[in-house]
N, C-alpha and C positions, 0 to 999 in steps of 0.2 A: 194270389192265386191267378193262374193264367186261364182265360176262358176263350175257347175257340168258337167263333161265330159260325152258324150254319152256312153252307155254300150259297144258299139261296137268300140270304138276308138282304133286306133292302139297302142297308148301309154298304155292303160289298158291291151290290149292283150299281149303286150310285157312284162309287169310286171307279168301277170299271167303265161306266159311261163317261165320266170325266176324263179318264185316261184316253178313251177313244176320241173324244172331242178334241183333246190336245193334239193327238196324232193327226186328226183330220185337218186341224188348223195349220199344222206343219206340212200338210199335203203328203203325209206318210200313210198313204192309203193301205199298203200291205199291213202295217202295224195296227191300224184301226180295224181292219178286217179280222186280224187274229184275235183282237180283244172281243169283237162281237162273236167270233167262233167260241171263245171261252164262255161268254154269256149263254150261248146256245147249247153248251155241253150238258149232257144228261144230268139231271138233278139240280141244275143251277136255277132255272125258272120253269114253271109248269109249261109243258109242251102245248103249243097252240093257245096259250093264254096271252093277255095283252102285252106283257113284257117280252114274250117269245116272238110275237109278230113284229113288234117294234125292232127288236134286235135282228130278226131275219131280214127285214127291209133294209136296215142300216148295213148289215153284212153284205147283202147283195148290191147295194148302192156302192159300197167301197170296192167290191169286185168289179163293178162296171167302171168305176173311176180308174181302176188298174188296167183297163182295156180288155177285161174278160167278158165281153158282151155275149158271146155264144153260151158261156156257162150260165150267165144270169138269165138269158132267154130260156134255156132249158129248165133251170130250176123253177122259175116262175110259172112256166107252162105246166110242169108237173104238179105244182101246188094248186093251180087252177082246177085241175082234174079232181083232186081229192078234197080241196077246200075252196070252192069257187068264191066264197065271200072274202078271201084273202085278208083276213084280219078285221073285217068290218067296215063300217061307213067311213071312218077316218083314214084308214090305210088302203082300202081298195083302189081309190083313184091314184094314189101314189104308186102302188104296185103296177097298175095298168100303164101309167105313164112311163115307169121304168122299163116295163116289158116293151113298149113301143120304142124307147130310146135304144135298148139293147138290141132290138131287131134291126135298127137303122144304122149302126156303125159306131164310130168313135165317140167318146164322151166329150162334152164341151170342156174347155180349158179350166173354167172356174166354177163349174156347177157344184152346189152343195145340197145335200139332201134336206128335205123338210123334216122337222122333228115334231112328232105328235106330243101335245101337252107341254 
């Protein structure tokens, strides 16, 4: 019998994160960003939950690495208005650091995002 796992299963989430990590290692930031977009799709993880915030940070970091600093700056600025905690104690400093980087120009050549947990 074939069993379909729910879209939000931890197993599927782990596989998607592994795929994103591999894309990141290949410096294929657009591919990694698309995987994080998939994780952020409605129904995949609870919106504004821990997994959502981590994926949102990773998604925006990959966009930054692609040179989309203006987009990243706007997105984090909007999130700060509605959710000033930006994911809590662990992610808040990372979001603020990314906001500062995005407002300051081009990404460093070899920067890699910090991973929570």
